Structures are given as structure tokens and as C-alpha cells.
N, C-alpha and C positions, 0 to 999 in steps of 0.2 A: 372405532371407525376403520374401515378397511383401507390399507395404504393405497396410494394411487398406483404404484407399481403392481400390486396384486390385482387391482382391477383391470389394468392393461393386460396382464398376463392371462387373466380369465377370458378376456375378449378374444385374444389371439388363440387361446386354447379352444374355445367354442368354434371358431372358424376352422381350426384344424380338424376337430371332431366331425363338423359338418361335411368337410371335404372328404374325409376318410369314408364317411357314410355314403355320400353321393357320388363321389368321383367327378364332380362337375363344379366349376367355379361359378357358373351361371346359377345352378340350384343352391349352391352354398350362399351366394348373395341374396337369393330370395328367402332363404331360411333366416338370415341375419338382418334382412331389410336394408342391404347395401347394394351398390353396383357390383357387376362381375369383377371389374379391375380392382375395386377396393377389397373384395373378398380374396383376390390373389395376393395383394399387398399384405393382408392380415396373415395369410398362410406362410408367406415368405419371412415375415417378422417372427412368426412361431419357430421357423427353421433356425433363424439366427439366434434366437434365444435358447436353442438347444432343446425345445420341446419335442423335437423329432430329428432323427438321424436322416442324413442324405440318402442312405441306402434303403430306408424303410418307406420312403414316400417320394414320389416325383412331383415336385412343386414347381417345376419350370415349364410346364406345358401350356399355361394359359395364354401369355402374350406370344406373338409370333416375332422371332428375332432372325434376321438374315446376317450371317457372319461370313465375309469374303475378304480376299486379299486383292488390292488394287494399287498398282504402282508402288509396291513395297510397304503399303500401309494396310492395316486391318480395319475394314469398314463394317460398322454394325448399323443395321436398320431395324428398328423395333416398332411394331404396330400394336396398339392397345396399351402402350406404355406412355407415361405422362412426363417422366423426369430422366435425366442422365443417370442418376444413381440407380433407378429401377432397370435401365437398359444394361448397365455394367453388371448388375446382380444377375439378371435373367440370362446374360451371355456367359456368366461364370468367369468374368475378367479378373485376373490377378493383378491388382493395381501396383504391386511391387515389381512386376514385370512390364507392364504397359502403362503409358501416360496418354491423356486425351490431347491430341494436337489441334482438334477442331470439332465443334459440335453445332448441330442445327435442330431446333425444336419447332415443329409446324403443328398448328392448331386450326381446325375449321369446324364449321357446323354442317351436319348432314340431316336428312329426314329419315326418321325410323317410325315403325308402327308402335303405338302406345299400348293402352290397356286393352280390356276385353272388347271395347267398342271398335277397335281397329283404327282409331284416329291417328293421324300422323303427329309426330312430336319431333322437336329439334334435339339432336343428339351431338354432344361435343366429341370430336375425333382428334386423335393425336398421332403424331409420327415423330420419333426422336432417332436422329442419325449421328454418329460419332465416328471420327477418324482417329485410329489409335496408332502410336508408334512404339516399338519396343525400346525399353530403357537400355542405356549402355551395359555391356556385360562385364566390363572390367571393374574390379572392386577397389574402391578408394578407402584406404585406412586413414585414420586420423594421424596428424603429425606427432611424432613423439614429443613428450613434454620437454620444454626447454628449461635448463637449469639457469637460475639467475647468476649473472656474472658479476663478481665484485670488481669494482674498478679501484686500482691502487691510487693513492694520493700523488699528484703531480710532483716530480722531483725538482721542478724549476723550469722556467721558460728558456728553451734554446733560442739564441739569437737568430737562427735560421728556422723559419716556419715552413712546414711542408703540407700541402694538401693534395689528396688524390681525387681526381674527377672521374666518376664512372657514368658513362653515357647510356642511352636506351638499350635495354636488353630484350624487351618485349617478350618475356616469358609467356609461352603459350604452346599449343599443340594443334596439329591436324591429324585426322585418322588416316593412316596409310592403307594401302589396298588390302593388306592382311590383317587389318584392325589394330595394328601396332600404333603407337604414339610417336609422331614425327615432330620434334621440337622446332618451333619458330625462333628460338634463341640458339646462339652458338655456345655450346658447353665449354669447349676449349678456350675461347676468348673469355668467358666468365671465370674460368679457373685461373687464367693470367691475371685478372683483376685482383683475386684473392691472394696470389702470390706476390703481386705488387704491393699490396697493403702490408704483407708480412715483411717484405724487404725494406720498404721506405719508412715504416713506422711513422705514419703521417698524424699530425695533430687533429686534422679534420678530413673527413671523406664525405664527399657530397655525390649523391645519386641524382642524376639529372631528370628523372621521371621517365615515363613509359617503360618502366621495369616489368610491368604485366601487360599482356596484350588486350585482354578482355575482348577477343574477337567475337565471341557470342553476344556481345552487347553493342556491337557496331551498328551505326545508323545505315550503312551501306548493305547491300544484298549479301546475306550470309550463306556461304557454301555449307551443305550438310556436313562435310568433313570437318567443319570447325565448331560444331555445336556440342554442348555438354561436356566441355573440356576445361572449364575455368578451375574447377577444384584441383586437378592434378597440377595445373600451372601454379596455383598459389602454393601448393605443397612444395614443388621444386624451388620456387622463388624463396620460400621461407628457409629451406635448406641452404640455398646460396647465401642468404643473408647471415644465417647462423655461422657459416664458414668464415664470412667477412668479419663478423664480430670477434670470433675466436682468433683470427689473424691480427687484429688490431684492437685489443681489449681496452686500450686507454684512449682510443680516438673518439672524437665527437663525430657521430654519423648523422647526417641530415639527408632526408628523402624528400625531393621536390615532387609535388603532383604534376603529372603530365596530362597531355590530351587523352591518352588511353585510360589512365586512372579516372579521369573525369567522366568517362562513359558510364561508370557505375552510378554516380550521383545524378547524372543527366537522365538515365533511364528511370531511376527512382522518382525524380521529381516529375518526369513526364507521365509516368504510369501509376505511381503510388506515392504521391506527394506527402501523404500523412505519415508514411513509413520512413521517409527519407531522413528525418531528424529525430527519430526515436533514440532514447538513451535508457540505459538500465536505471532502475528506480533507486539504486544505491550509488549511482554515479551520474546524477542529473548534470553535473558540470563536466563530465568526461566526454569521450569520443562518441560520435553516432555509432550505433550498433552495426548497421550495414554500412561500413566504411572500410577503406583500404587498411588503415592502421589496426582496426580490429580484426579483419580477416587475416591479417599477416602476424598478428600478435607482436607489433613492433615495440610495445612498451616492455615486453620481456627480454628484448634484445638491446634495450636502451638506444633506440633509433628514433630520432625526432622526425615527425612528418609535417612538412610545410605545405599546407593547402590554404587558400584555393588555387586552382590552376591559374598560372600567370604570376603568382607572388614572387618577389625577388628575395634572395638570400645574399646578404652582404658578406663577402669573404675577405677578411683582413681589412674591412672598412674601406676598401678601394675597388672591389670587383663585384659587379652586379651578375650574380648567377641565377639563371632562370631556365625553364624548360624551352621557351621560345614557341612561336606560333607561325613564323614565316618560313617558307621553303621556296627558294628560287630555283629555277631549272638548271642553271649551270654551276659547276664547282667554283667556289670562291665568291659567288655573287650573293649569297645570303649574309655572310659576315660584312661584306662591303656595304650592303644596304643598312645593316645596324650601325656601322661606323659613320654613315653619312651625317648623322646629327648627334653622334654620341659625345658626351663630355666625361665619361668614365669607361673603365674597362668592362667587357661583357664576356661571359661564358654561357653558351646555349647548347642544347641538344636538339631533338626534334628532326633535324635534317639528315641524320645518319652519314654525313659526309665529314671528312677531315678538312677543315678550313681554319686558316689563321691569317689575319691581316692586322695592319696597324696604321694609324693616322696621327699625325702630329698637328696640334692646334696651338694657337697663341693664347697665352694666359692673359686674363685681364689685369690692368695695372693694379699692383699691390698684392697680388696673389702669389703663392709660393713663398719659399724661405731660402735665403742665401743667394749667391751669385749664380747666373746662368739658369734661372728657374722661370724664365719668361716664356718657355715653351713647354708644352706637355704632350707626351706620347700616349695615346690610348690604343689598346688592342682589343680585338674581338676574336673569339676561338670557339670552334666546335670540335670536340675530340673524335667524333665518328660515332660508332655504335657497337653493341655486343650481340645484335640479333643476327639470324641467319642471312647469308648472302646468297643463297640459293634462289633463284627467281622462280623455280617451280614449287617452292614451299611457302614464300611470303604471300599472305592473303591478297593485298592489294596490287601486287606486281606479278601475279602468277602468269607464267608463259612469256614474260618480258625479258628478252635476252640482254637488255641494256641497263641492268640494274646498277645505278651509279652510287653504291654505298661502300664505306670502308670501315674496318675495325680499328679501334684505338682507345687510348686513355689520355686523360689530361693530368698534368702535374703542375702545381703552383708553388713556387718558392718565394718567400718574403724576407727581405733584408732591411737594413737601415737606408739603403739606397733605392728601395721601391720593391715592386713585385715583378716576378718573371713567370711567364706562362709558356708551357711547353706541351706539345703533342707527342705521345708515345705510339708510334704506328704499330699495329699488330697485323702481320702478314703471314699467310701460311701457317697460322696456329703458333706464332712465336713473336717475341719483341726483344728489344735490348734496353735494360734500365741500369743506369750506373755502370755501364761496361759489362754487364752480366747478361747472358742469353736466357730468357725465360721462355720455356715451352709449355703450352697448355695440354691438359688431358681432360677427356669428357667425364671421367670419374663415375660412369654409370653404375658400376658394380657397387661402389661405395654408397652411391645415392639409393640404390634399391635396398641395401642393408639398413640404411639409416631411416628410411621412411616406410618400408614394407610394400611400396607400390611397384608394380611391374613396369617400370619405364622402359 
């Protein structure tokens, strides 16, 4: 019995031979007993199978394709073509260079002359139209493999615990006028966070969320300059996290999910819910494949990811650390609203402002231990952010000269007398920690060498 592939090849070869003999797709269709468009598809298939070279035969002449540029897009209109695939093939589109932004396929019935008697017959007519956009030209290389970091056994718990709180960096980019990548994050401020981790040797580091911007997944109107830039953002954020882990190899690092990380899951649920929870077949109890922990390879850095968005992390069993979801319009008003009904300490991100407030509440009878414990002071703190403060760069605030954001870090110390929460202001690319001036560097040259990306 002849193999199915051989039968198919013979069919396409016959179509090719007929076209070479007649030079007409209509006559080729008559010889094969198929429609003219089908004859064209057979000959195109023969070309793709290598039965004829592009130089020896013009196989693109049957359907009519209009190829024009409109508003920065390449617009293809094909008549006598039934599918998008046929249109791209007929127009000679290199799909590694172009992607389809939009398509429309129209179909209608028309009257045509039939057989020898000249009777009218209904003919199906098609028109396929596609709008193409050129893919980004910059080349993104894979992140260099991360070596597993062996953690030394703890030497014993110090009576003074220290935690470093790192707020929203919103790693991301917009395309500059020259096609360069303009960061939505502040590299000098991020470098200060790494230096602080090396100086403080904290037992715990908490990332407050919104560490990646995911501007391309925003539900708001997206500017063209913010599209197709998620991959370089993930690469630089991973590099930042590598440096953080190397600066504090013994620290527990916890990464809270913020509203911007949640954009990825929201888009998957809204548009491809079956994909949202897919896991590798050998890790069915592991992370979702399309998730922030997987995309950033957090397991290789020994970084814990705490999702879902809004989940609390209890620091030293006395501070509720979470990304936050409320942003009041005036400085100090957000933490004040948190304190209104608070019975424990809070640390939040989200608002990008440095805010710290406290409230003293009466303890219930019997609570507390020892004398003078009938009153409890609770605090709420937002350390600020590490994202760009340039209003012409930030997506949601572009052109707004009143951007009320500040850079900063949070430090928490715990003793047998309680916990103490501090904000470390970062201004003009510098801060002071333990009496030492720390100055940030953008480290772009090192970043390029480490990733191979032309940042």
C-alpha cells in the first residue's frame, strides 16, 4: 500500500506539472477537477515541499494581494484567498520579522456563469485582510544560568533581629525616541537596596510586590512605547535579585505578590483560563508554568513567593506585611486610614510614598504581660518606592509635574522589648545607614556584561 505522504506528494506533483504545462491555474484546476484556488494551493504546497525552486517557477501570481503601508502598519488585502495563512504565504511575509496585529476575513456569495448552458450559479467569494506590525529589533538573550547558592548553617540566633523591607521597583521599560530602553525603575535606588542588604546582614528581606511593572498587560490604555518590553524587564529584575541574594546569602527572602504581578494571572484567567493553571507533568504540585516565580526562576535563588495578591506575611509574629491596595491622595493619609481600625503593626507598599504613623490603643483586661502593659502602640509604615520618579517616564503619570513619590527602604529591628520600624530615605541617589553614607550606581555596564542585553 502506498504511504499517505507519497499519495499527497503525487497530488501536488501532478498540480505542479499541470501548471508548468498550461501556465494557468484555471486550466490546471480543470485538468485536476478542482477549483482554480485549490489548484493554486496545491502548487504552493509543492513549492513548500521543495518539489520546485522559487527561481524556476512563479507560483504567486494567482491570488491578487495588495501590500501597502498605512499609519506605520503593513496592510495586506487578498482576493481569491480563503485563509490568513494563504495571505501571508502569497505576500511572502517573514513571520520572524512581522506579526499579525489584526485580521478580517470576509465571505459572500456572488452569481457566476456555470456550465456550457450558460446558467447562473452561486460562487463563494472571499477577501482576507491583515494588519501587520514589525517585531522589535533588539535581540533578547536568555539570562545566564544561575548557580545554586549553598546556605551555611545558622550560627545561632542573635538577640537583635533585623529585616530589610524593599518596596515597589516596577522593573520595566519604555522605548525612547531612538529606540533605546528607558527604565521605569531607578537603577541607583535598586543598587542602594543591594548595598543595604550587604551592610545590614538581615535575617529576613521582604520584597513588597510590584517589583515588575507588566505595563504591556495593563487594563488601561497602553502606549505603543510600552509594548513588547516584558522580557527585558524580567531579565533585569532577575539580575537584581541575583545581586540581592549574593549580598545576603543567609537571609530569608520573601517576595509578596503585588497588583502589577497580579496583572499576569488576571490576563491569563480573562483570555486563556485553561492555560492559567497549567503545570509541568513532572511537577503537578509545583508552580504554575505561566507565573512570576517560574518566569523569574525564584526557586534557583531560594526566594519564596507569597501569592495570591493581598496575602499577609507575618514578620516577627507582630507585623502584618502586605502589598496594600489603598492609595489616598495626600501624604500620610494612607497609613492613617490603615491605623484607624488596626490592632497590629502594618507595613505596606503600593502607594510609592514614605509614610509612617503610630496609634496607641488600650489593651483589653488581662492582655499583656508585666506592669504598664495596659496600652499598646501600633504603627503603620510605607517605605516609599524604587521606581523612576521622572513623570515623563512613568506610564500612569506621564506629563504630570506633581508626582508625589519618594524613594526609600524600610528596616525593622526586634528586641525583647518589641519591634522597631524605621524608614531609610533615599534622596539624590544616596542614603545613610548606621552612620554610613551609601551612594547608588546604575551599574549598566556590569548589567550588559552579565546578561548580554544592550540595556
